[in-house]
C-alpha positions in Angstrom: 0.0 0.0 0.0 2.8 2.4 0.9 4.7 2.1 -2.4 1.4 2.6 -4.3 0.7 5.9 -2.5 4.3 7.1 -3.0 4.2 6.2 -6.7 0.9 8.0 -7.1 2.2 11.2 -5.4 5.3 11.2 -7.6 3.3 10.9 -10.7 0.9 13.7 -9.7 3.9 15.9 -8.8 5.4 15.2 -12.2 2.2 15.9 -14.1 1.5 19.2 -12.1 4.9 20.5 -13.1 4.4 19.7 -16.8 1.1 21.4 -17.0 2.1 24.7 -15.3 5.7 24.9 -16.4 5.9 26.6 -19.8 5.3 30.2 -20.8 6.4 31.3 -24.2 7.7 34.9 -24.4 8.2 36.3 -28.0 11.3 38.4 -28.1 10.4 40.3 -31.3 6.9 40.7 -32.8 8.1 42.0 -36.2 11.2 41.9 -38.2 14.5 42.6 -36.3 15.7 46.2 -36.6 18.0 46.5 -39.7 17.0 43.3 -41.3 14.9 42.3 -44.3 11.6 40.4 -43.5 12.4 36.7 -44.1 10.6 33.5 -43.2 13.1 30.5 -43.4 12.2 27.1 -41.9 14.0 26.5 -38.7 16.4 23.6 -38.6 17.3 21.7 -35.4 20.0 19.1 -35.2 22.6 17.7 -32.8 26.1 19.0 -33.4 28.9 16.5 -32.6 31.5 19.3 -32.7 29.8 21.3 -29.9 28.1 18.2 -28.3 24.7 20.0 -28.0 21.5 20.8 -29.9 21.7 23.6 -32.5 18.9 25.6 -34.0 19.6 27.6 -37.1 17.5 30.0 -39.4 15.6 31.5 -36.4 13.3 34.3 -37.7 10.9 34.4 -34.8 12.9 34.2 -31.6 11.3 33.4 -28.3 12.1 32.2 -24.7 10.4 29.3 -22.9 10.2 29.9 -19.2 10.0 26.9 -16.9 
């Protein structure tokens, strides 16, 4: 009984953080100052050189707050 209650509480805590965790804040609503209006598709890939995820061709920058 005790493991079931502990497991249920852990699952509920995890789900609660997932539901209320993300707010998206746009950094720029129009084109960036001094640039031409472009709309490239964003590309996301894992770079073996930098050992991290890389995003290129960002035309609509934003922040995700956790």
